[in-house]
DSSP file (Angstrom, degrees, kcal/mol; ACC not computed):
  #  RESIDUE AA STRUCTURE BP1 BP2  ACC     N-H-->O    O-->H-N    N-H-->O    O-->H-N    TCO  KAPPA ALPHA  PHI   PSI    X-CA   Y-CA   Z-CA
    1    1 A M              0   0    0      0, 0.0     2,-0.2     0, 0.0     0, 0.0   0.000 360.0 360.0 360.0 126.0    0.0    0.0    0.0
    2    2 A S        -     0   0    0      1,-0.1     0, 0.0     0, 0.0     0, 0.0  -0.528 360.0-117.1 -79.1 145.7    1.5    3.3   -1.0
    3    3 A T        -     0   0    0     -2,-0.2    -1,-0.1     1,-0.1     2,-0.0  -0.670  30.2-117.9 -82.0 133.0    1.6    6.2    1.5
    4    4 A P        -     0   0    0      0, 0.0     2,-0.4     0, 0.0    -1,-0.1  -0.365  24.6-118.2 -69.4 149.7   -0.4    9.3    0.5
    5    5 A K        -     0   0    0     -2,-0.0     2,-0.3     0, 0.0     0, 0.0  -0.772  32.2-165.6 -89.3 134.0    1.5   12.6    0.0
    6    6 A F        -     0   0    0     -2,-0.4     2,-0.3    40,-0.0     3,-0.0  -0.821  31.7 -94.1-118.0 156.1    0.5   15.4    2.4
    7    7 A N     >  -     0   0    0     -2,-0.3     4,-2.0     1,-0.2     5,-0.2  -0.548  32.4-143.0 -65.7 125.1    1.1   19.1    2.3
    8    8 A E  H  > S+     0   0    0     -2,-0.3     4,-1.3     1,-0.2    -1,-0.2   0.846  98.9  53.4 -64.9 -34.9    4.2   19.7    4.4
    9    9 A E  H  > S+     0   0    0      1,-0.2     4,-0.7     2,-0.2    -1,-0.2   0.886 108.4  51.0 -65.1 -40.4    2.9   22.9    5.9
   10   10 A R  H >> S+     0   0    0      1,-0.2     3,-0.9     2,-0.2     4,-0.7   0.891 105.9  55.3 -64.5 -39.8   -0.3   21.2    7.0
   11   11 A L  H 3X S+     0   0    0     -4,-2.0     4,-0.6     1,-0.2     3,-0.5   0.829 102.9  55.8 -64.2 -30.7    1.7   18.4    8.7
   12   12 A L  H 3< S+     0   0    0     -4,-1.3    -1,-0.2     1,-0.2    -2,-0.2   0.721 111.2  44.8 -72.7 -18.1    3.6   20.9   10.7
   13   13 A N  H << S+     0   0    0     -3,-0.9    -1,-0.2    -4,-0.7    -2,-0.2   0.452  91.0  83.8-103.4  -1.4    0.3   22.3   12.1
   14   14 A I  H  < S+     0   0    0     -4,-0.7    25,-1.6    -3,-0.5     2,-0.5   0.961  82.3  61.5 -64.9 -52.5   -1.5   19.0   12.9
   15   15 A L  E  <  +A   38   0A   0     -4,-0.6    23,-0.2    23,-0.2    -1,-0.1  -0.641  57.0 176.0 -83.9 123.6    0.0   18.4   16.3
   16   16 A L  E     -     0   0A   0     21,-3.0    22,-0.2    -2,-0.5    -1,-0.2   0.888  61.2 -33.6 -91.9 -45.8   -0.8   21.2   18.8
   17   17 A A  E     -A   37   0A   0     20,-1.4    20,-3.8     2,-0.0    -1,-0.3  -0.964  61.3 -94.3-169.7 153.6    0.8   19.9   22.0
   18   18 A P  E     -A   36   0A   0      0, 0.0     2,-0.9     0, 0.0    18,-0.3  -0.562  39.7-125.7 -73.3 144.9    1.5   16.6   23.9
   19   19 A Q        -     0   0    0     16,-2.6     2,-0.7    -2,-0.2    16,-0.3  -0.820  30.6-171.5 -91.7 108.0   -1.1   15.8   26.4
   20   20 A I        +     0   0    0     -2,-0.9     2,-0.3     4,-0.1     3,-0.1  -0.889  28.0 120.3-110.4 112.9    0.7   15.4   29.7
   21   21 A S  S  > S-     0   0    0     -2,-0.7     4,-2.2     1,-0.1     5,-0.2  -0.892  75.1 -88.5-153.6 179.0   -1.4   14.0   32.6
   22   22 A E  H  > S+     0   0    0     -2,-0.3     4,-2.3     2,-0.2     5,-0.2   0.919 127.8  47.4 -64.4 -43.4   -1.4   11.0   35.0
   23   23 A K  H  > S+     0   0    0      2,-0.2     4,-2.4     1,-0.2    -1,-0.2   0.900 110.9  51.4 -66.1 -40.1   -3.5    9.0   32.5
   24   24 A A  H  > S+     0   0    0      2,-0.2     4,-2.6     1,-0.2    -2,-0.2   0.919 111.2  48.2 -63.0 -43.7   -1.1    9.9   29.6
   25   25 A T  H  X S+     0   0    0     -4,-2.2     4,-2.1     2,-0.2    -2,-0.2   0.925 112.0  49.6 -63.2 -44.2    2.0    8.9   31.7
   26   26 A Y  H  X S+     0   0    0     -4,-2.3     4,-2.5     1,-0.2     5,-0.2   0.907 112.0  47.2 -61.3 -43.6    0.3    5.6   32.6
   27   27 A V  H  X S+     0   0    0     -4,-2.4     4,-2.6     1,-0.2     6,-0.8   0.887 110.2  53.8 -66.8 -38.4   -0.6    4.9   29.0
   28   28 A A  H  X S+     0   0    0     -4,-2.6     4,-1.0     4,-0.2    -2,-0.2   0.904 112.8  42.6 -62.6 -41.9    2.9    5.7   27.8
   29   29 A E  H  < S+     0   0    0     -4,-2.1    -2,-0.2    -5,-0.2    -1,-0.2   0.907 121.8  38.0 -69.8 -43.8    4.5    3.3   30.2
   30   30 A K  H  < S+     0   0    0     -4,-2.5    -2,-0.2    -5,-0.2    -3,-0.2   0.912 131.2  20.1 -77.3 -43.0    2.1    0.5   29.7
   31   31 A N  H  < S-     0   0    0     -4,-2.6    -3,-0.2    -5,-0.2    -1,-0.1   0.358  95.4-116.7-115.1   5.6    1.3    0.5   26.0
   32   32 A E     <  +     0   0    0     -4,-1.0    59,-2.1    -5,-0.3     2,-0.3   0.912  69.8 140.0  57.3  44.0    4.2    2.5   24.4
   33   33 A Q  E     - B   0  90A   0     -6,-0.8     2,-0.4    57,-0.2    57,-0.2  -0.840  42.7-152.5-118.4 155.6    1.7    5.2   23.3
   34   34 A V  E     - B   0  89A   0     55,-2.5    55,-3.3    -2,-0.3     2,-0.5  -0.981  12.0-142.2-127.5 138.6    2.0    8.9   23.3
   35   35 A I  E     - B   0  88A   0     -2,-0.4   -16,-2.6   -16,-0.3     2,-0.3  -0.891  20.7-177.6-107.5 128.8   -1.1   11.2   23.5
   36   36 A F  E     -AB  18  87A   0     51,-2.3    51,-2.9    -2,-0.5     2,-0.5  -0.927  28.6-128.5-122.3 147.9   -1.2   14.5   21.5
   37   37 A R  E     -AB  17  86A   0    -20,-3.8   -21,-3.0    -2,-0.3   -20,-1.4  -0.852  40.5-173.8 -87.8 130.0   -3.7   17.3   21.3
   38   38 A V  E     -AB  15  85A   0     47,-2.6    47,-0.8    -2,-0.5   -23,-0.2  -0.774  30.4 -82.8-126.7 166.9   -4.5   17.7   17.5
   39   39 A V    >   -     0   0    0    -25,-1.6     3,-1.6    -2,-0.3    -1,-0.1  -0.329  45.8-111.4 -69.2 155.4   -6.4   20.1   15.3
   40   40 A N  T 3  S+     0   0    0      1,-0.3    -1,-0.1    43,-0.1    46,-0.1   0.738 114.1  47.2 -65.0 -25.8  -10.2   19.3   15.1
   41   41 A D  T 3  S+     0   0    0     44,-0.1    -1,-0.3     2,-0.0     2,-0.1   0.171  82.8 128.6-103.6  19.8  -10.1   18.3   11.4
   42   42 A A    <   -     0   0    0     -3,-1.6     2,-0.2   -28,-0.1    -4,-0.1  -0.453  44.2-151.8 -73.4 144.3   -7.0   16.0   11.6
   43   43 A T     >  -     0   0    0     -2,-0.1     4,-2.2     1,-0.1     5,-0.2  -0.694  27.8-107.0-109.4 169.9   -7.3   12.4   10.3
   44   44 A K  H  > S+     0   0    0     -2,-0.2     4,-2.3     1,-0.2     5,-0.2   0.898 119.4  50.9 -64.3 -42.2   -5.4    9.3   11.4
   45   45 A L  H  > S+     0   0    0      1,-0.2     4,-2.4     2,-0.2    -1,-0.2   0.906 110.6  49.1 -62.4 -42.2   -3.2    9.3    8.4
   46   46 A E  H  > S+     0   0    0      2,-0.2     4,-2.3     1,-0.2    -2,-0.2   0.888 111.3  48.7 -63.3 -39.9   -2.2   12.9    8.8
   47   47 A V  H  X S+     0   0    0     -4,-2.2     4,-2.4     2,-0.2     5,-0.2   0.907 111.3  50.4 -68.3 -39.8   -1.4   12.4   12.5
   48   48 A K  H  X S+     0   0    0     -4,-2.3     4,-2.2     1,-0.2    -2,-0.2   0.933 112.6  46.2 -60.5 -47.2    0.7    9.4   11.6
   49   49 A A  H  X S+     0   0    0     -4,-2.4     4,-2.0     1,-0.2    -2,-0.2   0.872 112.9  50.6 -64.8 -38.2    2.6   11.3    8.9
   50   50 A A  H  X S+     0   0    0     -4,-2.3     4,-2.7     2,-0.2     5,-0.3   0.913 111.3  46.6 -68.6 -42.4    3.2   14.3   11.2
   51   51 A V  H  X S+     0   0    0     -4,-2.4     4,-2.2     1,-0.2     6,-0.4   0.921 113.7  48.4 -68.3 -43.6    4.5   12.3   14.1
   52   52 A E  H  X S+     0   0    0     -4,-2.2     4,-1.0    -5,-0.2     5,-0.2   0.884 116.3  44.7 -62.0 -38.4    6.9   10.3   11.9
   53   53 A K  H  < S+     0   0    0     -4,-2.0    -2,-0.2    -5,-0.2    -1,-0.2   0.927 118.7  39.2 -70.9 -47.9    8.1   13.5   10.2
   54   54 A L  H  < S+     0   0    0     -4,-2.7    -2,-0.2     1,-0.2    -3,-0.2   0.831 128.8  27.9 -76.4 -34.1    8.6   15.6   13.3
   55   55 A F  H  < S-     0   0    0     -4,-2.2    -1,-0.2    -5,-0.3    -3,-0.2   0.481  94.0-128.6-110.3  -5.8   10.0   13.0   15.7
   56   56 A S     <  +     0   0    0     -4,-1.0     2,-0.3    -5,-0.3    -4,-0.2   0.923  64.6 128.1  53.8  50.0   11.8   10.6   13.3
   57   57 A V        -     0   0    0     -6,-0.4     2,-0.5    -5,-0.2    -1,-0.2  -0.806  63.6-108.5-125.2 170.7   10.0    7.5   14.8
   58   58 A T        -     0   0    0     -2,-0.3    34,-2.5    -3,-0.1     2,-0.5  -0.904  29.4-152.2-102.5 125.1    8.0    4.6   13.4
   59   59 A V  E     -C   91   0A   0     -2,-0.5    32,-0.2    32,-0.2     3,-0.1  -0.841  13.6-174.8-101.7 126.1    4.2    4.7   14.2
   60   60 A D  E     -     0   0A   0     30,-2.7     2,-0.3    -2,-0.5    31,-0.2   0.944  67.2 -16.3 -78.8 -55.6    2.2    1.5   14.4
   61   61 A S  E     -C   90   0A   0     29,-1.3    29,-2.8     2,-0.0     2,-0.4  -0.947  52.3-145.0-149.8 165.0   -1.2    2.8   14.8
   62   62 A V  E     -C   89   0A   0     -2,-0.3     2,-0.4    27,-0.2    27,-0.2  -0.998   8.7-170.7-136.7 131.5   -3.3    6.0   15.7
   63   63 A N  E     -C   88   0A   0     25,-2.4    25,-3.7    -2,-0.4     2,-0.4  -0.982  12.1-154.6-118.0 136.1   -6.6    6.2   17.5
   64   64 A I  E     -C   87   0A   0     -2,-0.4     2,-0.4    23,-0.2    23,-0.2  -0.908   7.7-169.3-116.1 137.4   -8.4    9.5   17.7
   65   65 A S  E     -C   86   0A   0     21,-3.3    21,-3.0    -2,-0.4     2,-0.5  -0.982  17.0-139.3-127.1 134.7  -10.9   10.6   20.3
   66   66 A N  E     -C   85   0A   0     -2,-0.4     2,-0.5    19,-0.2    19,-0.2  -0.831  18.6-155.7 -89.4 125.5  -13.2   13.6   20.3
   67   67 A V  E     -C   84   0A   0     17,-3.7    17,-2.5    -2,-0.5     2,-0.3  -0.893  11.1-136.8-105.6 124.8  -13.3   15.4   23.7
   68   68 A K        -     0   0    0     -2,-0.5    15,-0.1    15,-0.2    14,-0.1  -0.618  22.8-112.6 -82.5 139.4  -16.4   17.4   24.4
   69   69 A G        -     0   0    0     -2,-0.3     2,-0.2    12,-0.2    14,-0.1  -0.327  30.9-118.9 -69.6 148.8  -16.0   20.8   26.1
   70   70 A K        -     0   0    0     12,-0.2    11,-2.8     1,-0.0     2,-0.5  -0.533  19.5-116.4 -85.6 150.6  -17.3   21.3   29.6
   71   71 A Q  E     -D   80   0B   0      9,-0.2     2,-0.3    -2,-0.2     9,-0.3  -0.775  38.5-174.6 -84.2 133.1  -20.0   23.8   30.6
   72   72 A K  E     -D   79   0B   0      7,-2.3     7,-3.6    -2,-0.5     2,-0.4  -0.941  19.7-131.2-128.9 148.4  -18.6   26.5   33.0
   73   73 A R  E     -D   78   0B   0     -2,-0.3     2,-0.4     5,-0.2     5,-0.2  -0.813  12.8-171.7-100.0 142.3  -20.2   29.3   34.9
   74   74 A F  E >   -D   77   0B   0      3,-3.1     3,-1.5    -2,-0.4     2,-0.4  -0.842  68.2 -62.5-128.1  92.0  -18.8   32.8   34.8
   75   75 A G  T 3  S-     0   0    0     -2,-0.4    -1,-0.0     1,-0.3     0, 0.0  -0.551 118.0 -15.5  65.8-119.8  -20.8   34.6   37.5
   76   76 A R  T 3  S+     0   0    0     -2,-0.4    -1,-0.3    -3,-0.1     2,-0.2   0.706 124.7  79.6 -87.8 -19.8  -24.4   34.6   36.3
   77   77 A S  E <  S-D   74   0B   0     -3,-1.5    -3,-3.1    -4,-0.0     2,-0.5  -0.553  72.9-134.8 -91.8 154.3  -23.7   33.6   32.8
   78   78 A I  E     -D   73   0B   0     -5,-0.2    -5,-0.2    -2,-0.2     2,-0.2  -0.923  24.2-177.0-108.3 128.2  -23.0   30.1   31.5
   79   79 A G  E     -D   72   0B   0     -7,-3.6    -7,-2.3    -2,-0.5     2,-0.4  -0.612  14.5-139.4-113.9 175.5  -20.2   29.5   29.1
   80   80 A R  E     -D   71   0B   0     -9,-0.3    -9,-0.2    -2,-0.2     2,-0.1  -0.997  12.0-131.6-141.4 132.7  -18.8   26.5   27.3
   81   81 A R        -     0   0    0    -11,-2.8   -12,-0.2    -2,-0.4     2,-0.1  -0.437  40.0 -94.9 -75.6 157.9  -15.3   25.3   26.6
   82   82 A Q        -     0   0    0     -2,-0.1   -12,-0.2   -14,-0.1     2,-0.1  -0.390  33.8-114.6 -74.1 149.4  -14.4   24.3   23.1
   83   83 A D        -     0   0    0    -14,-0.1     2,-0.3   -15,-0.1   -15,-0.2  -0.507  40.8-177.0 -72.7 152.3  -14.5   20.7   21.9
   84   84 A W  E     - C   0  67A   0    -17,-2.5   -17,-3.7    -2,-0.1     2,-0.4  -0.936  19.7-124.9-148.0 173.1  -11.1   19.3   21.0
   85   85 A K  E     -BC  38  66A   0    -47,-0.8   -47,-2.6    -2,-0.3     2,-0.4  -0.938  16.3-166.4-126.5 140.2   -9.5   16.2   19.6
   86   86 A K  E     -BC  37  65A   0    -21,-3.0   -21,-3.3    -2,-0.4     2,-0.5  -0.944   8.8-147.4-126.9 151.5   -6.8   14.0   20.9
   87   87 A A  E     -BC  36  64A   0    -51,-2.9   -51,-2.3    -2,-0.4     2,-0.7  -0.955   4.3-151.7-119.7 128.7   -4.7   11.3   19.3
   88   88 A Y  E     -BC  35  63A   0    -25,-3.7   -25,-2.4    -2,-0.5     2,-0.6  -0.888  20.4-163.2 -94.0 113.6   -3.3    8.1   20.9
   89   89 A V  E     -BC  34  62A   0    -55,-3.3   -55,-2.5    -2,-0.7     2,-0.6  -0.896   5.3-154.1-107.6 119.7   -0.2    7.3   18.9
   90   90 A C  E     -BC  33  61A   0    -29,-2.8   -30,-2.7    -2,-0.6   -29,-1.3  -0.827  14.8-150.8 -96.2 117.8    1.1    3.8   19.3
   91   91 A L  E     - C   0  59A   0    -59,-2.1   -32,-0.2    -2,-0.6     3,-0.1  -0.500  21.5 -98.9 -88.4 156.7    4.8    3.6   18.5
   92   92 A A    >   -     0   0    0    -34,-2.5     3,-1.9    -2,-0.2    -1,-0.1  -0.204  59.8 -71.7 -66.6 163.7    6.7    0.6   17.2
   93   93 A A  T 3  S+     0   0    0      1,-0.3    -1,-0.2     3,-0.0     3,-0.1  -0.340 121.3  15.0 -62.5 134.0    8.6   -1.6   19.6
   94   94 A G  T 3  S+     0   0    0      1,-0.3    -1,-0.3    -3,-0.1     2,-0.2   0.289  97.2 121.9  84.9 -11.0   11.7    0.2   21.0
   95   95 A Q    <   +     0   0    0     -3,-1.9     2,-0.3   -37,-0.1    -1,-0.3  -0.572  35.9 175.3 -83.9 149.3   10.7    3.6   19.8
   96   96 A E        -     0   0    0     -2,-0.2     2,-0.5    -3,-0.1   -62,-0.0  -0.984  26.4-152.1-154.9 141.6   10.3    6.5   22.2
   97   97 A I        -     0   0    0     -2,-0.3     2,-0.7   -40,-0.0    -6,-0.0  -0.979  15.8-164.7-115.2 119.9    9.6   10.2   22.3
   98   98 A N     >  +     0   0    0     -2,-0.5     4,-0.9     1,-0.2    -2,-0.0  -0.891  11.1 179.0-109.4 105.9   11.1   12.0   25.3
   99   99 A F  H  > S+     0   0    0     -2,-0.7     4,-1.2     1,-0.2    -1,-0.2   0.820  78.0  59.7 -76.8 -29.8    9.6   15.5   25.8
  100  100 A A  H  > S+     0   0    0      1,-0.2     4,-1.3     2,-0.2    -1,-0.2   0.871 104.8  49.1 -66.0 -35.6   11.7   16.3   28.9
  101  101 A A  H  > S+     0   0    0      1,-0.2     4,-1.4     2,-0.2    -1,-0.2   0.843 107.9  53.9 -74.3 -30.9   15.0   16.0   27.0
  102  102 A S  H  < S+     0   0    0     -4,-0.9    -1,-0.2     1,-0.2    -2,-0.2   0.788 105.0  55.1 -74.1 -25.5   13.8   18.2   24.1
  103  103 A E  H  < S+     0   0    0     -4,-1.2    -1,-0.2     1,-0.2    -2,-0.2   0.922 111.5  43.2 -70.5 -44.3   12.9   21.1   26.5
  104  104 A Q  H  <        0   0    0     -4,-1.3    -2,-0.2     1,-0.2    -1,-0.2   0.776 360.0 360.0 -76.7 -29.1   16.3   21.2   28.1
  105  105 A G     <        0   0    0     -4,-1.4    -1,-0.2     0, 0.0    -2,-0.1   0.442 360.0 360.0 -85.9 360.0   18.4   20.9   24.9
């Protein structure tokens, strides 16, 4: 199966930030997965291509989850946070993305 060609500028804008939480750390240790916050119209193939390009790793699979925004109160008015999308990226065996090392260097 041939890999589709993506716009390079689009690939650089797909990943917004790594999702760092207790759950993300647990998933990373147990399943060799990394969780990213991605743009709302991102597809699995785009996320896979973006991670492989930016971090020079091999990606096995990608699962995407839509997260619904919470309702919040601001005084008497009720507001709502935006919906967002996160991607669970499963890396090949032996592959690793270390965010702490990239911040210090």
